[in-house]
N, C-alpha and C positions, 0 to 999 in steps of 0.2 A: 241728061245731067240732073242731079238731084237738087232739091230746094236748098239743102245745106251747102252744096258747092257754089250754087248761084249766090247765095247770101254771102259766103266767104269771098268770092270774087269781087262783089260789091263793097264789102266791108273794109278790105285791106286798103285800097286806094282812097276810100272815103275817110278813113282814120287818118291817113296821111294829109289829105286836104283840110280835115278839121284841125289837126295839129298846126298846120301852116297858118290857118286862119287865126287860131288861138294865140300863136306866138306873134302874129302880125297886129291884131286888134283887140285881143282878149275876149273873154266870154261876153261881157256886156257890150262890147263893140260889135260882135256879131248880131246881137239883138238890135242894137241902136241903129245899125245901117238901114234897117227896114222902115223906121219911123219917119223918115225925111220926105217920102213921096207917096202918092197913092199907089204907084206901081210896087213900092216896097210892102205897103200894107196888104196889097193883093196877093203877093208871093207869100208873106208871112201867114195870111189867112188860109190860103191854099194848103200850106204845109200843115197847119193846125187841123184842117178838115181831113187831110190824108192820113195823119197820125190817129186821129179819133177813129177813122175807118179801120186802120190796121189794128188798133186796140180792141175794136169790136169783134175781131176775128181771133186775136191773140188770147184774150181773157178766157173765152169758153174753151179754146184749144188747150191752154195751160191747165185749167181745171180738169178737162177730160183726160189729160195725161198725167195727173197727180203732181203738177207743178204749181207753186204759189204764184199767181199773176201779179201781185202787188209790187215786188221789186222791179218787174218789167214796165209796169205802169209809171212808177216814180222815175225809173231810168229813162223812159220815153219823154217825160216832162222836162228833164234836165239835159238829155243828150239828143233828143229828136230821134232820127232814123237808126242811130247806133244801137240802142237797146233792142228794138225788134230785130235787127240783123243779128245781134249776139243771141238773142232768143232762138232764132232759126239755126244758127251754127251750133248751139249747145243742145238742140233738141235730140232726143234718142231716135235712132232709125227704127222703123217698123218693118 
């Protein structure tokens, strides 16, 4: 199975979960949930570390393939994993 297919299989249900969360608590509510306990801070920090690692691969990959990495970086800051998953789904097959 290709990376693109795996990303698509993860993206579709994750978009549904994200939409549900946005409708339930809103964008700020998703972030606010993590600030009330040390466990929340740990999960949020882990997400930030993981996304920085993803971007450390995505940026050079995008440049090597003639794609502008900055929309994906900005998208990652606002949507978390959605932007890198979309990057993989929209990547050209080699």
